[in-house]
C-alpha positions in Angstrom: 65.9 -4.5 9.2 65.7 -1.4 11.0 61.9 -1.3 13.1 60.2 1.8 14.9 61.9 2.8 18.4 59.5 1.3 20.3 58.7 -2.3 20.7 55.7 -3.1 18.5 54.1 -6.6 18.2 52.6 -9.0 15.8 49.7 -11.5 16.1 50.8 -15.1 14.1 49.1 -18.2 13.3 50.4 -21.0 12.5 53.6 -20.0 14.4 55.0 -23.0 15.4 56.6 -24.7 12.0 57.2 -23.6 9.0 56.6 -20.4 7.5 55.3 -19.2 10.8 57.9 -20.0 12.7 60.4 -18.7 10.3 58.7 -15.8 10.6 58.5 -15.2 13.9 62.4 -16.0 14.3 62.6 -12.8 12.6 60.5 -10.2 13.8 62.0 -11.8 17.7 66.0 -10.7 16.5 64.5 -7.3 15.2 62.8 -6.6 18.9 59.3 -7.5 17.9 56.9 -9.2 20.7 55.3 -11.7 19.0 51.9 -13.7 19.7 51.2 -16.7 18.4 48.5 -19.0 18.1 49.4 -23.0 17.3 48.0 -26.3 18.3 51.4 -27.2 19.1 53.6 -25.9 21.8 56.6 -23.4 20.6 59.6 -24.6 21.1 61.5 -24.1 23.8 64.0 -22.0 22.7 62.1 -19.8 21.0 59.7 -19.4 23.9 62.5 -18.3 26.4 63.0 -15.9 23.3 59.6 -13.3 24.5 57.8 -15.4 22.1 53.7 -16.1 23.5 51.6 -19.1 21.7 48.5 -19.2 23.1 47.2 -23.5 22.0 44.1 -23.2 20.0 42.8 -25.0 17.1 41.7 -23.0 15.1 38.9 -24.8 13.6 37.3 -24.9 17.2 35.2 -21.0 16.5 34.1 -21.3 20.5 37.2 -21.5 20.7 38.9 -18.9 19.2 36.8 -16.7 19.8 36.7 -16.5 23.8 40.5 -16.4 22.6 40.6 -12.9 21.3 39.1 -10.3 24.0 42.9 -12.0 25.4 44.7 -11.4 22.9 43.3 -8.0 21.4 43.7 -6.8 24.8 47.8 -7.2 24.4 47.1 -4.5 21.0 49.1 -6.2 17.9 49.6 -3.8 15.8 50.8 -6.7 13.1 48.3 -9.9 12.0 49.8 -12.7 9.8 47.7 -16.0 9.1 50.0 -18.1 8.2 48.1 -21.3 9.8 47.6 -24.0 6.9 46.8 -27.5 5.5 46.5 -29.2 2.2 43.9 -31.5 1.2 44.8 -33.0 -2.9 42.0 -34.7 -5.2 40.7 -34.3 -8.5 37.5 -32.6 -9.0 35.7 -35.8 -8.5 37.8 -37.1 -5.5 37.1 -33.7 -2.6 35.5 -34.8 0.1 32.9 -32.7 1.1 34.8 -32.6 5.1 37.9 -31.9 3.1 36.0 -28.6 1.5 35.0 -27.7 5.1 37.8 -28.7 6.9 39.7 -26.2 4.6 37.6 -23.5 4.1 37.4 -22.7 7.6 41.1 -23.2 8.6 42.4 -20.5 5.4 39.0 -18.3 5.2 37.5 -18.5 7.4 39.4 -17.8 10.9 41.1 -14.9 8.9 37.4 -13.7 8.9 37.0 -14.1 12.1 40.5 -12.6 14.0 39.8 -9.8 11.8 36.4 -9.0 12.2 37.7 -8.4 15.9 40.7 -6.8 15.4 40.9 -4.8 11.8 39.0 -2.3 14.7 41.7 -2.4 17.0 44.7 -2.6 14.6 45.8 1.3 15.4 46.6 4.0 12.5 49.5 4.5 9.4 51.3 1.5 11.0 48.1 -1.3 11.4 49.7 -4.4 8.4 48.1 -7.3 7.9 49.3 -9.9 5.5 47.3 -12.8 3.7 49.1 -16.4 3.2 48.1 -17.8 -0.3 49.7 -20.0 -2.5 51.3 -19.5 -5.9 48.7 -23.4 -6.0 45.7 -20.4 -6.1 46.5 -19.5 -10.1 45.0 -23.4 -10.9 47.1 -27.1 -10.8 45.0 -29.7 -11.7 44.2 -31.8 -7.8 44.3 -28.9 -5.9 40.8 -27.3 -6.4 39.6 -26.9 -3.4 42.8 -25.9 -1.9 42.9 -23.4 -4.8 39.6 -22.1 -4.3 40.6 -21.0 -1.3 43.8 -19.7 -0.6 41.9 -17.6 -4.0 40.0 -16.3 -2.1 42.1 -15.1 -0.2 42.9 -13.0 -2.4 39.4 -10.9 -2.8 39.7 -10.8 0.7 43.1 -8.7 1.4 42.1 -7.0 -1.5 38.2 -5.8 -0.2 39.5 -5.1 3.4 42.5 -2.7 1.7 40.2 -0.6 0.2 38.0 -0.3 4.1 41.6 0.5 5.8 43.0 2.4 3.2 41.9 6.2 4.8 43.1 4.6 7.6 47.0 4.2 6.8 46.0 0.2 7.8 47.8 -2.3 5.1 46.4 -5.8 3.7 48.3 -8.0 1.3 49.0 -11.4 -0.2 52.1 -13.3 0.0 52.4 -16.6 -2.8 55.2 -18.6 -2.4 54.7 -21.5 -4.7 56.0 -25.8 -3.0 58.2 -24.1 0.4 60.4 -27.1 2.2 57.6 -26.7 5.3 56.7 -29.8 8.0 52.9 -29.5 6.1 54.3 -30.3 2.5 55.5 -33.5 4.1 52.6 -34.6 5.7 51.2 -37.9 4.2 48.0 -36.8 5.0 47.6 -34.6 2.7 47.5 -36.6 0.0 50.3 -37.0 -3.1 53.1 -34.4 -2.6 54.7 -32.0 -5.9 57.3 -32.8 -8.2 59.8 -30.6 -7.8 59.3 -28.4 -10.8 60.3 -24.4 -10.0 62.2 -22.8 -12.8 65.2 -22.5 -10.7 65.5 -26.0 -9.8 64.4 -26.1 -5.5 62.3 -25.9 -2.9 61.7 -22.5 -1.1 63.1 -22.3 1.7 61.0 -21.2 4.7 62.4 -17.9 5.5 62.0 -16.8 1.6 58.6 -16.1 2.3 59.3 -14.9 6.1 61.5 -12.1 4.5 58.8 -10.2 2.3 56.2 -10.7 4.5 58.7 -8.7 7.2 59.8 -6.0 4.6 55.2 -5.6 4.1 55.1 -5.7 8.3 58.1 -2.3 8.1 56.7 1.1 8.1 58.8 2.0 4.6 55.5 -0.5 3.3 52.8 1.5 3.9 52.6 2.3 0.6 51.5 -1.4 -0.3 48.4 -2.7 -0.6 46.5 -5.0 -1.6 49.2 -6.1 -3.8 49.3 -10.3 -3.9 53.5 -10.8 -4.1 54.8 -14.2 -5.1 57.5 -15.7 -3.5 57.7 -19.3 -5.9 60.4 -19.5 -8.0 60.2 -18.2 -11.4 56.9 -20.6 -11.1 54.2 -18.3 -11.4 55.7 -17.6 -14.7 54.9 -20.9 -16.9 51.6 -22.9 -17.7 50.4 -24.1 -13.7 50.9 -28.7 -14.7 
């Protein structure tokens, strides 16, 4: 995919694994500079290739606020919020701590970053992509997770209207079950059965490809949209 002649700079949360890492590989190969925010350090071979990773827990609001001036000084022109976690449980099983951590990571951290970053994004070429989930459409035992991921859709549409006069786009990419470490995390609760119409899990790079497309200059007329990478799952009733 062709990029602008001058090097572009992306800020990516959750950059050390899964979809975030796949996107890092894609953008570095296309000549981007990348700043990653992650609790885990970058893989050595990726770090050497040009990724700068800030080891930071997005749930630590004070640490995030302290790091933002340094990040803004590097003048990112794209932001992708990939960081996420899963906690499962039917309504009677949802714990207060699960609600709190899911909200703060999926929604609170995105707002905290965008509050400072959005005004500094360059007109016309600024790009924002938030990673939601096909689960935001609803699934038994995913109420708290789905609620926080669905909130990103409202955030994106509202912010898209605010930033449209400046030519900055805001979109949501919502994958179904993707073959990432988060899917296999024992702390998430019950893992889903693979029931996508295509008969397999989504590959992280398939999601990263769409995100990269939305970051391109040619995507300047796409804003306020939710695009599903779900192997046909959004075509059938949740279950």
